C-alpha positions as CSV (number, residue, x, y, z in Angstrom):
1,M,52.4,71.3,18.9
2,A,55.4,71.7,16.7
3,D,57.8,71.8,19.7
4,V,56.4,68.6,21.3
5,D,58.2,65.3,20.7
6,I,55.3,62.9,19.9
7,N,55.5,59.3,18.8
8,I,52.5,58.6,16.5
9,G,53.8,55.1,15.8
10,E,52.3,53.9,19.0
11,S,48.7,53.8,17.8
12,P,47.0,50.4,18.3
13,F,45.3,51.0,14.9
14,E,46.9,50.3,11.6
15,A,48.6,53.2,9.8
16,S,46.2,53.6,6.8
17,P,46.6,56.4,4.2
18,V,46.6,59.1,6.9
19,T,47.9,62.6,6.3
20,P,50.8,63.6,8.5
21,K,49.0,66.6,10.0
22,T,47.0,66.0,13.2
23,F,44.0,67.9,14.5
24,D,41.9,68.5,17.6
25,E,38.2,68.1,18.0
26,D,37.4,71.6,16.8
27,H,38.9,71.0,13.3
28,V,36.2,71.1,10.6
29,I,36.0,68.4,7.9
30,K,33.8,68.0,4.9
31,F,32.3,64.6,4.7
32,R,29.0,62.7,4.1
33,C,28.4,59.0,3.5
34,Y,25.0,57.6,2.4
35,K,23.4,55.0,0.2
36,G,23.5,56.3,-3.3
37,I,26.8,58.0,-3.2
38,E,29.1,56.8,-6.0
39,C,31.5,55.0,-3.6
40,F,28.9,53.4,-1.4
41,N,30.3,50.1,0.2
42,A,33.8,50.7,-1.4
43,C,35.5,51.1,2.0
44,C,33.9,47.8,3.1
45,S,35.1,46.0,0.0
46,N,38.8,45.9,1.0
47,I,39.1,45.8,4.8
48,D,41.9,46.0,7.3
49,I,40.0,46.7,10.5
50,T,41.5,46.2,14.0
51,L,38.9,45.4,16.7
52,T,39.0,46.6,20.2
53,P,37.8,44.4,23.1
54,Y,34.6,46.5,23.4
55,D,34.0,46.0,19.6
56,I,34.0,42.3,20.2
57,I,31.6,42.5,23.1
58,R,29.1,44.5,21.1
59,L,29.3,42.3,18.1
60,K,29.2,38.9,19.9
61,Q,26.2,40.1,21.9
62,R,24.4,41.3,18.8
63,L,25.1,38.0,17.0
64,G,24.2,35.8,20.0
65,L,27.7,34.1,20.0
66,T,30.2,33.5,22.7
67,A,33.4,35.5,22.3
68,S,35.3,32.3,21.2
69,E,32.7,31.6,18.5
70,F,32.9,35.1,17.2
71,L,36.7,35.2,17.2
72,K,36.8,31.9,15.3
73,K,34.2,32.9,12.7
74,Y,34.8,36.6,12.1
75,T,38.4,37.5,13.1
76,I,42.1,36.7,12.5
77,P,44.9,37.4,15.1
78,F,48.0,39.5,14.4
79,E,51.0,40.6,16.4
80,F,51.6,44.3,17.2
81,A,55.3,43.5,17.0
82,A,57.4,40.3,16.5
83,N,56.9,37.9,19.4
84,S,54.7,40.4,21.1
85,I,51.1,40.8,22.2
86,A,48.3,40.1,19.8
87,G,45.4,42.0,18.4
88,V,42.5,40.8,16.2
89,K,41.2,42.0,12.9
90,Y,38.1,41.4,10.9
91,K,38.4,38.3,8.7
92,P,37.2,39.1,5.2
93,V,34.9,36.9,3.1
94,E,36.4,33.6,2.0
95,G,38.7,34.2,-0.9
96,G,38.2,37.9,-0.9
97,T,38.8,41.2,0.8
98,A,35.3,42.4,1.6
99,C,33.8,42.6,5.1
100,Q,31.6,39.6,6.0
101,F,28.9,42.0,7.2
102,M,28.7,44.0,4.0
103,T,25.4,43.8,2.1
104,E,23.9,45.8,-0.8
105,E,22.0,47.9,1.7
106,G,25.2,48.6,3.7
107,C,26.5,47.2,7.0
108,S,24.3,44.5,8.5
109,V,25.6,45.2,12.0
110,Y,25.6,49.0,11.6
111,E,24.3,49.8,15.1
112,D,27.2,47.8,16.6
113,R,29.9,48.5,14.0
114,P,33.5,48.7,15.3
115,T,35.3,51.7,16.4
116,A,37.5,52.0,13.3
117,C,34.4,51.9,11.1
118,R,32.7,54.6,13.1
119,Y,35.7,56.9,12.9
120,Y,36.2,56.7,9.1
121,P,37.3,59.0,7.5
122,V,38.9,60.3,10.7
123,G,41.8,58.4,12.2
124,L,42.2,58.3,16.0
125,L,45.9,58.5,17.1
126,S,46.8,57.5,20.6
127,M,49.9,59.6,20.9
128,R,52.3,60.3,23.8
129,R,55.0,62.8,24.4
130,A,58.5,61.4,24.8
131,D,58.6,62.4,28.5
132,E,55.1,61.1,29.4
133,N,53.7,57.6,30.0
134,F,50.1,58.3,29.2
135,D,48.3,58.8,25.8
136,R,46.8,61.9,24.3
137,A,44.0,61.6,21.7
138,S,44.6,63.4,18.4
139,Y,43.0,62.9,15.0
140,A,44.0,62.8,11.4
141,L,42.1,62.7,8.1
142,V,42.0,59.4,6.1
143,E,41.9,60.3,2.4
144,E,41.5,57.4,0.0
145,D,41.1,57.9,-3.7
146,H,37.9,55.7,-3.9
147,C,36.1,57.8,-1.2
148,K,33.8,60.5,-2.6
149,G,32.4,61.5,0.7
150,H,35.1,64.2,1.0
151,L,33.5,66.0,-2.0
152,E,30.2,66.4,-0.3
153,D,29.3,69.9,0.9
154,R,28.5,69.1,4.6
155,E,30.9,70.6,7.1
156,I,31.2,69.1,10.6
157,T,33.8,69.3,13.4
158,I,35.6,66.2,14.4
159,G,34.0,66.5,17.8
160,E,30.5,66.7,16.3
161,Y,31.3,63.8,14.0
162,R,32.5,61.6,17.0
163,K,29.2,62.3,18.8
164,E,27.2,61.6,15.6
165,Q,28.9,58.3,15.2
166,G,28.4,57.1,18.8
167,L,32.1,57.3,19.5
168,I,32.0,58.8,22.9
169,E,30.9,55.5,24.5
170,Y,33.2,53.5,22.2
171,D,36.3,55.6,23.1
172,E,35.5,55.5,26.8
173,Q,35.2,51.7,26.8
174,G,38.3,51.3,24.6
175,R,40.6,53.8,26.4
176,A,42.0,51.3,28.9
177,W,42.9,48.9,26.1
178,R,44.6,51.6,24.1
179,Q,46.6,52.7,27.1
180,L,47.6,49.0,27.7
181,I,48.8,48.6,24.1
182,L,50.9,51.8,24.5
183,K,52.2,50.6,27.8
184,M,53.2,47.2,26.4
185,K,54.9,48.8,23.4
186,S,56.8,51.4,25.4
187,A,57.9,48.9,28.1
188,G,59.7,46.9,25.5
189,P,62.9,45.3,26.9
190,S,62.0,46.3,30.5
191,I,59.5,43.4,30.8
192,G,61.7,41.0,28.8
193,K,60.5,38.3,26.5
194,L,56.9,37.4,27.4
195,S,56.2,33.7,27.9
196,K,53.7,31.8,25.7
197,T,51.4,31.6,28.8
198,S,51.6,35.4,29.3
199,L,50.7,36.0,25.7
200,Q,47.8,33.6,25.9
201,F,46.6,35.2,29.0
202,F,46.7,38.7,27.5
203,F,44.7,37.5,24.5
204,M,42.1,35.7,26.6
205,A,41.6,38.6,29.1
206,C,41.3,41.2,26.3
207,Y,39.3,39.4,23.6
208,D,38.1,35.9,24.6
209,M,35.8,37.2,27.3
210,D,33.7,34.1,27.9
211,R,36.7,32.0,28.3
212,F,38.2,34.5,30.7
213,R,35.0,34.4,32.7
214,A,35.4,30.7,33.1
215,F,39.0,31.3,34.2
216,V,37.8,33.8,36.9
217,D,35.2,31.2,38.0
218,S,37.7,28.4,38.2
219,E,38.9,26.7,41.4
220,G,42.5,27.6,40.8
221,F,41.7,31.3,40.5
222,N,39.6,31.4,43.6
223,Q,42.2,29.6,45.6
224,S,44.6,32.4,44.7
225,F,42.6,35.7,44.8
226,V,40.2,37.3,47.2
227,I,37.0,38.3,45.4
228,D,33.8,39.3,47.3
229,D,30.5,37.7,46.4
230,A,29.0,40.9,44.9
231,T,32.0,41.4,42.6
232,R,32.0,37.8,41.6
233,K,28.3,38.0,40.7
234,E,29.0,41.1,38.6
235,L,31.9,39.5,36.8
236,M,29.8,36.4,36.0
237,E,27.0,38.6,34.5
238,D,28.4,41.8,33.1
239,D,30.9,41.8,30.2
240,L,32.0,45.4,30.8
241,A,32.8,44.7,34.4
242,L,34.7,41.6,33.3
243,L,36.6,43.7,30.7
244,K,37.7,46.2,33.3
245,F,38.7,43.4,35.6
246,G,40.7,41.8,32.8
247,D,42.7,45.0,32.4
248,R,43.5,45.0,36.1
249,M,44.6,41.4,35.9
250,I,46.9,42.0,32.9
251,R,48.5,44.9,34.7
252,Q,49.0,42.8,37.8
253,V,50.4,39.8,36.0
254,M,52.7,41.7,33.5
255,F,53.5,45.0,35.3
256,A,53.2,44.0,39.0
257,E,50.5,46.7,39.4
258,E,48.8,45.0,42.4
259,S,45.1,45.8,42.6
260,I,43.6,42.4,43.2
261,E,44.2,40.9,46.7
262,K,46.0,37.6,46.8
263,K,45.3,35.0,49.4
264,A,48.0,34.4,52.0
265,D,48.8,30.8,50.8
266,A,48.2,31.5,47.1
267,E,51.8,31.0,46.0
268,E,52.2,27.7,47.7
269,K,48.9,26.4,46.2
270,L,49.9,27.7,42.8
271,I,53.2,25.9,42.9
272,Q,51.5,22.7,43.9
273,R,48.8,23.0,41.3
274,R,51.4,23.6,38.6
275,R,53.3,20.5,39.6
276,E,50.1,18.5,39.4
277,Q,49.2,20.0,36.0
278,R,52.7,19.4,34.7
279,A,52.6,15.8,35.8
280,L,49.2,15.3,34.1
281,R,50.4,16.9,30.9
282,E,53.5,14.7,30.8
283,E,51.3,11.7,31.4
284,M,49.1,12.7,28.5
285,G,52.0,13.7,26.2
286,M,51.0,17.4,26.2
287,D,53.6,20.2,26.2
288,S,51.4,23.4,26.3
289,E,49.9,25.2,29.2
290,D,46.4,26.7,29.2
291,P,46.0,29.8,31.3
292,A,42.3,29.0,31.8
293,S,43.2,26.0,33.8
294,S,45.8,27.7,36.1
C-alpha cells in the first residue's frame, strides 16, 4: 500500500495513540484483557469515546431510555470540524474522567458496549484513496503505556478479534454513518456553510432517534413525502429501519441524493407552513427553528 495516497485523517473516531502502520484482518496481535490483570479498568478511567448511532440505539434500549434521555444523561456533543456536523461522546462521571458505566467488576453495559470499546486495542480507520469517494477499512494498533494486555501470550488475528468482540454486526450497522461522515468531510466547500437547521437535522436523524421518529410521524413530513403504510409502520416500530431511513433523508437534504418520493405540491405546502411557523415564532418572540416541527 506504499504507493497509494490515503488520507487517514478522515476517520470519524478520535486519533488516539495509534501507531502509523496500518494492517489488514490477517495481521496477528498479542492481547488479552480480563479481571485480575494489573491494568483492569484503567482504559475506562480516562475516556474519550465517540459513539456511533448504532451504539446509541443499543445503549438506550438496554437502559430503557429514549434517545433524548440517553443523550442528555450520558453524552456530550462535539464538532468534527469548526462550524460543521456534530458527533457525540460518552460523558464521564461528574468531576472526573472515568466512564459512568465502569464498576469494580468491569463494564456494567458490557453486552451493549460501544464500537470503540469493542475494538480496543485495535483502531478502525475509515480510509479513502485520493481518487475515490468511498471508504476502505483498515486497522492500527493502539498502544498505551497503562495497558498490560499487550504483554499477554495470546495471539489472535484482527479478523478473529473482531468476531470475538461482536464487531461484525456493529461495523455493518455503523458503516453508513462512517461513510456519511467521510462524505461530509470530503465535500467541504462544495456544500457551502450548513445552516443551523441543517446541522440540527443531521444531529436528530443520526443520534436523537425517538425525536426523529416524531418528525417522520408529523403532519408536515407526511404532507411532503410519499411513504407507504408498511414502511411507515416499520419506521414507527424499528430503530434500525429508522436509522437507515435517516441516512437516506440526510443524503437527500444535504446532497440532493433523491431516494424518498416528494408529493407533487410539497414545495408549495412547505413554503406556506414555514410562513405560518415564522409568523408564530415572531409572535412568541422566538428566533430559532426546530426541524422536528417542519
